[in-house]
BATIFI-881095 format. One record per residue (C-alpha): chain; residue in three letters; residue number from 0; x, y, z. Coordinates in nm, 2 decimals, decimal comma. Layout:
BATIFI-881095
 unit code pos     c1     c2     c3
    A  ALA NUM      X      Y      Z
...
//
This chain:
BATIFI-881095
 unit code pos     c1     c2     c3
    A  MET   0  -0,04   0,04  -0,04
    A  THR   1   0,19   0,31  -0,12
    A  THR   2   0,05   0,64  -0,25
    A  ARG   3   0,28   0,87  -0,38
    A  PHE   4   0,30   1,31  -0,42
    A  ILE   5   0,54   1,47  -0,73
    A  SER   6   0,43   1,86  -0,86
    A  ASP   7   0,65   2,12  -1,02
    A  LEU   8   0,80   1,90  -1,31
    A  HIS   9   0,70   2,23  -1,60
    A  LEU  10   0,69   1,98  -1,84
    A  GLU  11   0,76   2,17  -2,19
    A  GLU  12   0,89   2,07  -2,51
    A  SER  13   1,28   2,20  -2,42
    A  ARG  14   1,33   1,99  -2,18
    A  PRO  15   1,29   1,63  -2,27
    A  ASP  16   1,52   1,55  -2,04
    A  ILE  17   1,21   1,60  -1,75
    A  THR  18   0,98   1,43  -2,02
    A  ASP  19   1,19   1,10  -2,03
    A  ALA  20   1,23   1,12  -1,64
    A  PHE  21   0,86   1,17  -1,60
    A  LEU  22   0,80   0,85  -1,85
    A  ALA  23   1,03   0,64  -1,65
    A  PHE  24   0,93   0,76  -1,35
    A  LEU  25   0,55   0,67  -1,44
    A  LYS  26   0,68   0,30  -1,49
    A  ASP  27   0,90   0,28  -1,18
    A  LYS  28   0,72   0,44  -0,92
    A  ALA  29   0,32   0,52  -1,03
    A  MET  30   0,25   0,14  -1,17
    A  ALA  31  -0,07  -0,06  -0,92
    A  ILE  32   0,01   0,17  -0,66
    A  ASP  33  -0,31   0,30  -0,41
    A  ALA  34  -0,27   0,69  -0,60
    A  LEU  35  -0,01   0,92  -0,75
    A  TYR  36  -0,12   1,28  -0,64
    A  ILE  37   0,02   1,56  -0,89
    A  LEU  38  -0,02   1,91  -0,71
    A  GLY  39   0,02   2,18  -0,95
    A  ASP  40   0,27   2,33  -1,24
    A  PHE  41   0,27   1,96  -1,40
    A  PHE  42   0,30   2,17  -1,71
    A  GLU  43   0,53   2,49  -1,77
    A  ALA  44   0,24   2,69  -1,96
    A  TRP  45  -0,15   2,55  -2,00
    A  ILE  46  -0,35   2,76  -2,24
    A  GLY  47  -0,64   2,55  -2,29
    A  ASP  48  -0,72   2,23  -2,37
    A  ASP  49  -0,80   2,18  -2,68
    A  GLU  50  -0,42   2,27  -2,72
    A  ARG  51  -0,31   1,95  -2,85
    A  THR  52   0,06   1,90  -2,82
    A  PRO  53   0,31   1,60  -2,90
    A  LEU  54   0,38   1,64  -2,58
    A  GLN  55   0,07   1,65  -2,36
    A  GLU  56  -0,09   1,37  -2,60
    A  THR  57   0,26   1,10  -2,49
    A  VAL  58   0,23   1,24  -2,11
    A  ALA  59  -0,19   1,17  -2,11
    A  GLY  60  -0,13   0,85  -2,32
    A  ALA  61   0,11   0,73  -1,99
    A  LEU  62  -0,09   0,86  -1,74
    A  ARG  63  -0,40   0,58  -1,88
    A  GLU  64  -0,14   0,35  -1,82
    A  VAL  65  -0,06   0,43  -1,52
    A  LYS  66  -0,46   0,47  -1,46
    A  ALA  67  -0,51   0,11  -1,64
    A  SER  68  -0,29  -0,10  -1,37
    A  GLY  69  -0,55   0,03  -1,08
    A  THR  70  -0,35   0,33  -0,96
    A  THR  71  -0,57   0,60  -0,94
    A  ILE  72  -0,45   0,99  -1,06
    A  TYR  73  -0,53   1,29  -0,88
    A  PHE  74  -0,39   1,61  -0,99
    A  MET  75  -0,42   1,99  -0,89
    A  HIS  76  -0,42   2,36  -1,06
    A  GLY  77  -0,05   2,52  -0,98
    A  ASN  78   0,00   2,83  -1,10
    A  ARG  79   0,10   2,78  -1,46
    A  ASP  80  -0,11   2,52  -1,54
    A  PHE  81  -0,46   2,65  -1,39
    A  LEU  82  -0,61   2,65  -1,69
    A  ILE  83  -0,62   2,22  -1,70
    A  GLY  84  -0,97   2,11  -1,75
    A  GLU  85  -1,21   1,82  -1,68
    A  ASP  86  -1,15   1,75  -2,11
    A  TYR  87  -0,75   1,67  -2,02
    A  CYS  88  -0,81   1,51  -1,69
    A  GLN  89  -1,04   1,29  -1,86
    A  ARG  90  -0,79   1,25  -2,13
    A  ALA  91  -0,51   1,13  -1,90
    A  GLY  92  -0,75   0,95  -1,67
    A  ALA  93  -0,70   1,17  -1,43
    A  THR  94  -0,96   1,31  -1,14
    A  LEU  95  -0,93   1,71  -1,10
    A  LEU  96  -0,88   1,81  -0,74
    A  GLU  97  -0,98   2,12  -0,55
    A  ASP  98  -0,67   2,34  -0,38
    A  PRO  99  -0,72   2,30  -0,10
    A  SER 100  -0,82   1,97  -0,01
    A  VAL 101  -0,82   1,74   0,24
    A  VAL 102  -0,79   1,41   0,17
    A  GLU 103  -0,73   1,11   0,43
    A  LEU 104  -0,44   0,87   0,36
    A  TYR 105  -0,41   0,63   0,62
    A  GLY 106  -0,58   0,68   0,87
    A  THR 107  -0,44   0,99   0,90
    A  PRO 108  -0,55   1,36   0,73
    A  TYR 109  -0,33   1,58   0,48
    A  LEU 110  -0,42   1,90   0,35
    A  LEU 111  -0,34   1,94  -0,02
    A  MET 112  -0,20   2,27  -0,15
    A  HIS 113   0,00   2,38  -0,47
    A  GLY 114   0,18   2,70  -0,24
    A  ASP 115   0,07   2,96  -0,39
    A  SER 116  -0,17   3,09  -0,20
    A  LEU 117   0,04   3,06   0,11
    A  CYS 118   0,23   3,30   0,00
    A  THR 119   0,10   3,59   0,12
    A  ALA 120   0,37   3,84   0,16
    A  ASP 121   0,39   3,83  -0,22
    A  VAL 122   0,09   4,10  -0,23
    A  GLU 123   0,14   4,20  -0,63
    A  TYR 124   0,15   3,80  -0,71
    A  GLN 125  -0,19   3,74  -0,48
    A  LYS 126  -0,41   3,97  -0,68
    A  PHE 127  -0,28   3,88  -0,97
    A  ARG 128  -0,36   3,52  -0,89
    A  ALA 129  -0,68   3,65  -0,79
    A  ASN 130  -0,76   3,70  -1,13
    A  MET 131  -0,58   3,42  -1,29
    A  ARG 132  -0,87   3,22  -1,10
    A  ASN 133  -1,20   3,45  -1,20
    A  PRO 134  -1,42   3,17  -1,37
    A  GLN 135  -1,53   3,47  -1,59
    A  TRP 136  -1,16   3,54  -1,67
    A  GLN 137  -1,05   3,22  -1,75
    A  GLN 138  -1,40   3,19  -1,98
    A  MET 139  -1,31   3,50  -2,19
    A  ILE 140  -0,91   3,41  -2,25
    A  LEU 141  -0,97   3,03  -2,36
    A  GLN 142  -1,23   3,20  -2,60
    A  ARG 143  -0,96   3,35  -2,78
    A  PRO 144  -0,80   3,22  -3,04
    A  LEU 145  -0,55   2,99  -3,00
    A  GLU 146  -0,20   3,20  -3,11
    A  ASP 147  -0,40   3,48  -2,95
    A  ARG 148  -0,35   3,21  -2,60
    A  LYS 149   0,04   3,12  -2,69
    A  THR 150   0,11   3,44  -2,73
    A  MET 151  -0,04   3,57  -2,38
    A  ALA 152   0,13   3,27  -2,24
    A  ARG 153   0,45   3,42  -2,33
    A  GLN 154   0,45   3,74  -2,26
    A  LEU 155   0,29   3,61  -1,87
    A  ARG 156   0,58   3,42  -1,86
    A  GLU 157   0,79   3,65  -1,94
    A  ILE 158   0,67   3,97  -1,71
    A  SER 159   0,65   3,71  -1,40
    A  MET 160   1,03   3,62  -1,45
    A  ALA 161   1,17   3,99  -1,49
    A  LYS 162   0,96   4,03  -1,13
    A  ASN 163   1,07   3,77  -0,98
    A  LYS 164   1,46   3,87  -1,02
    A  GLY 165   1,36   4,13  -0,82
    A  LYS 166   1,19   3,99  -0,54
    A  GLU 167   1,34   3,84  -0,19
    A  GLU 168   1,35   3,55  -0,14
    A  SER 169   1,13   3,54   0,20
    A  ILE 170   0,90   3,68  -0,04
    A  MET 171   0,84   3,40  -0,28
    A  ASP 172   0,83   3,19   0,03
    A  VAL 173   0,52   3,03   0,19
    A  THR 174   0,39   3,30   0,53
    A  PRO 175   0,46   3,04   0,82
    A  GLU 176   0,14   3,15   0,97
    A  GLU 177  -0,08   3,13   0,67
    A  VAL 178   0,06   2,76   0,73
    A  VAL 179  -0,07   2,77   1,07
    A  ARG 180  -0,41   2,95   0,99
    A  GLU 181  -0,51   2,66   0,70
    A  LEU 182  -0,45   2,38   0,90
    A  GLU 183  -0,63   2,58   1,17
    A  ALA 184  -0,95   2,63   0,93
    A  HIS 185  -0,91   2,30   0,83
    A  GLY 186  -0,88   2,11   1,19
    A  VAL 187  -0,56   1,91   1,03
    A  GLN 188  -0,23   1,86   1,12
    A  ASN 189  -0,02   1,76   0,85
    A  ILE 190   0,03   1,94   0,46
    A  ILE 191   0,20   1,87   0,21
    A  HIS 192   0,23   2,16  -0,10
    A  GLY 193   0,48   2,23  -0,44
    A  HIS 194   0,56   2,62  -0,58
    A  THR 195   0,81   2,73  -0,40
    A  HIS 196   1,11   2,47  -0,51
    A  ARG 197   1,22   2,41  -0,18
    A  PRO 198   1,20   2,09  -0,06
    A  ALA 199   1,14   1,99   0,32
    A  GLU 200   0,99   1,88   0,60
    A  HIS 201   0,91   2,16   0,88
    A  ASP 202   0,75   2,10   1,21
    A  LEU 203   0,52   2,37   1,36
    A  THR 204   0,25   2,40   1,64
    A  ALA 205  -0,11   2,42   1,47
    A  ASN 206  -0,48   2,36   1,63
    A  GLY 207  -0,22   2,41   1,98
    A  LYS 208  -0,06   2,01   1,88
    A  PRO 209   0,21   1,93   1,70
    A  ALA 210   0,18   2,00   1,33
    A  LYS 211   0,44   1,91   0,98
    A  ARG 212   0,47   2,08   0,67
    A  ILE 213   0,59   1,88   0,35
    A  VAL 214   0,73   2,05   0,09
    A  LEU 215   0,75   1,87  -0,25
    A  GLY 216   1,04   1,95  -0,51
    A  ASP 217   1,10   2,08  -0,86
    A  TRP 218   1,22   1,89  -1,12
    A  HIS 219   1,50   2,13  -1,28
    A  GLU 220   1,77   1,92  -1,16
    A  ASN 221   1,64   1,61  -0,97
    A  VAL 222   1,31   1,40  -0,99
    A  TRP 223   1,16   1,47  -0,65
    A  TRP 224   0,86   1,26  -0,43
    A  LEU 225   0,74   1,20  -0,19
    A  GLU 226   0,59   0,84  -0,05
    A  VAL 227   0,33   0,81   0,20
    A  THR 228   0,22   0,44   0,34
    A  PRO 229   0,05   0,31   0,66
    A  ASP 230   0,39   0,16   0,86
    A  GLU 231   0,64   0,47   0,79
    A  LYS 232   0,63   0,82   0,75
    A  PRO 233   0,61   0,99   0,50
    A  GLU 234   0,94   1,03   0,35
    A  LEU 235   1,08   1,26   0,04
    A  ASN 236   1,30   1,11  -0,22
    A  LYS 237   1,44   1,22  -0,49
    A  TYR 238   1,77   1,07  -0,81
    A  PRO 239   1,93   1,33  -1,01
    A  LEU 240   1,78   1,37  -1,35
//
């Protein structure tokens, strides 16, 4: 009995090494387990389910094979791929999760998030995030021609990279008080998230009791995953790309 978590692969055509590593990971670590959770920023960019690139279709086919092996696949939006919809999830055999969601694994409840909403010190980004997650805005964008959306995605990425260069590292990390607030709002002691690219396990206090924050790693240089089983404590794992 095993459940595994990954996030922040940022799959894109310019990084075939990451795609190859992911496909190998699926065959080695995702077949016939209880569940695979993908907690956002799976793709570097997503402009709509109507775009069907070879990369997107290869990944969907590989995930369908994982599902056929008996593994349940869950997907959560990140700040890069929040426009992934039910159509692609169906093609990939995945179930779309709300951010945040509470799931129970082997008797222990966990709060799952992508993690970007926890970075409340970055006020400018939080305003941007609210606009991007507005259903009316998303519907308006998805109605635009595919080429227009490609241009927009490229421009947004360039703007984001330029702005992040001038920000302090602490601003782009999670706000500890927000983590505690979310844990207490959901009445749980454990949270798993990605987004920050700072894989680690943090001990804290929430609801007046010891709590744990587990941060998933990005796949820029290493393959990172979290393994949860009934008998062992959750463990972060990695190996080089």
